[in-house]
N, C-alpha and C positions, 0 to 999 in steps of 0.2 A: 621763309622769305617769299614774297610774291614776285614772280618773274625776275629772279636774280640774273644779272648779266653773267654770261658764261665765258670763262677765261681759259686760254691756253698759255701757260707760263714757260718761257724759254730761259734757261740758265746755264752757267758754266762752272759754278763753284759752290760756295758756302751756303747759298740759299737763304741769306739773311732777309732779303726782300720778300721771298716766298713766305718765310716765317711770319713776317709782319703782316702780309696780306691774309694769311690764315687766321692770325689773331684778330684782325679787324672783321673778318667774316664771322668768327665765333662770337665776338661781342656785339654783333649785329649793326655795327657802324658802317659796314660795307656790304651792300646788297648784291653779292656775287657768289658764284660757285666756280671752283677750279676744276676743270674737266680733265686736264692732262698737264703733266710737267715733262718737258723735253730738255735733255742735257746734251751739250756738245762734248762732254767729257764723262767717262765712266767713273764710278766709285767716288763721287763727290758727295759732300754733306747734303746738298740740295735734294738729291735723290732719296737719301735716308729720311729727310723731313717729309717728302711726299709719301713715302711708304708708311711712315708712322701714322700719317693722317688718312691712309686709305685712298690716296689719290693715284690714279693710273700714271705710270711713268715709263719713259722710254729714253734710251741713249742713242743719239745719232752721232757717232764719233767723227769729228772733223777730219782726222788723219786718214780716214778711209776713203776720201773723195779726192778727185783730181783737181777740182776747182770749186769756187764759191757757188757757182750756179748748180752744179750737181749736188753739193751739200744742201743748198737751200731747197732744191726740189725734194730731197729726201725728208727735210723738216716739214715741208708743206704736206707731203703724203701722210705723215704722222698726225699733223693737225687735222687734216681732213677726215680722219677716223673718228673725230669727236665733234659735238655741236659747239662750236666756238664762235662767240660774238667778237671778242677782243683778243689780240695776241699781245702778251705782256713781256717785254724784254727786261729781264731781271738779273742783271749781271751777266748778260749773254755777250761774250767777248768776240763772237764771230759775226761776220756780216751776213745778214739774212736778206736775200734778194727775193722778196715776197711777190706773189703773182697779183695781177690787177684786182682780183676778187677781194683781197685783203687791204687794198688801198684805203686809207682813212680809218683803219681798224687795228693798226700796229702802234703800240705805245712804247716809248723808250724813256728811261730816266738817266740823266747825266749829272755827275757830281760837281757841277760848276754852273755859272750863270751864262748860258749860251746867249749869243754866239761866241763869247769868249771861252778860250781853253777847250775847244771842241775839235773834232776831226780825228783822222787816223793817228793812232798812237797815244791819244789822250784818253786814258782810262785809269781807274783806281788811283794809286799813289802818284802816278805821273801827273795827274791833274793838280793834286794838292801841292806837289812840289813846284809846279809851274806858277800857281797862284802866289805862293810864298816868295818865290824868286822875283816875281813881278812887283812885289811890294804892295799888293792890293790890301785894302782895309776891310773888304767884305767879299764873301764868296756865297755859296749856296748850292741849290740844285734846280734842275729844269726837267719837267716832264713835257714831252712833245710827241706829236704824231710823227712817226718815222717815215722817211722816204728811202730811196735807194742809195743815199750818200750817208757818210758817217755824221751823226749828230746834227742833222738838218731836219726841217719840217716844222709846221706850225706849232708854236708853243702853247701849251694848255695851262700849266701852272709853274710858277717859280717861287721859291722860298729863299730868303736871304739870311745869312748868318754872319756875325762879325768875325774878322780875322784879328786875333788877340796878340798882344806883344808876347813873344816867346813861344808862339805856336810852332809845332812841328807838323809834318805831314800827318802823323798819327792823331794828334789832338784835333787838328782841323777836320780830318776825315770823320772822327767821332761826332763832331758837331754837325757836319753836313749830313751824315747818315740819319741823325735824329730828325733833321728837316725832311729828308727823303721819306721817312716813315709817315709823315703827315701828307706830303705832296702827292705821292703815288695814289693812295686811296682817294684823295680829293679829285684827282684827274679821272680816275675810273668812275667815280660817282657822276662827274660831269658828263662823261661819255655815255653812261647808262641812262642819263636823263634825256638825252637826245636819241631817239630810237635807233640804236645800233643794230638791233635785231631785224 
């Protein structure tokens, strides 16, 4: 790839989003290179995926820090050891208080159509349960530029999916994740097209 956008991926768990990005890079539909994977939890599948693909990985255990600022500073220290154009929040359940130099370069994906069903406590199945409880007929996902608040910042891409009769949080989550697999690479391609380097 010519001038691939360089990614630092932050995760906390299974690494499904990381896996999708790796697949898109391998099939050459995403002009990117993953420089480092940083996890807030040790021994998660996301780290195994990184190692399988020869991607440098590091764990910054959230429990080892007194507050979000100290944790975030440690994450930034690890990112700074690599040439990173974009920081990709990929199921990263901890708040990342990034420094000004990363402003406009941190992307997050949320499993709902923001601004609905966003904010502190709205992650994973909590989101899908809330969508179903509200009786919505559609849901989806949102990729946005992160700011220092939960699930805020300019929206880059949204993908909608129907909420079907009889849906459970699990069935809705599966449909939304399929949309996420398209939305995140699309957002990264858009960012790569506007000189982020």
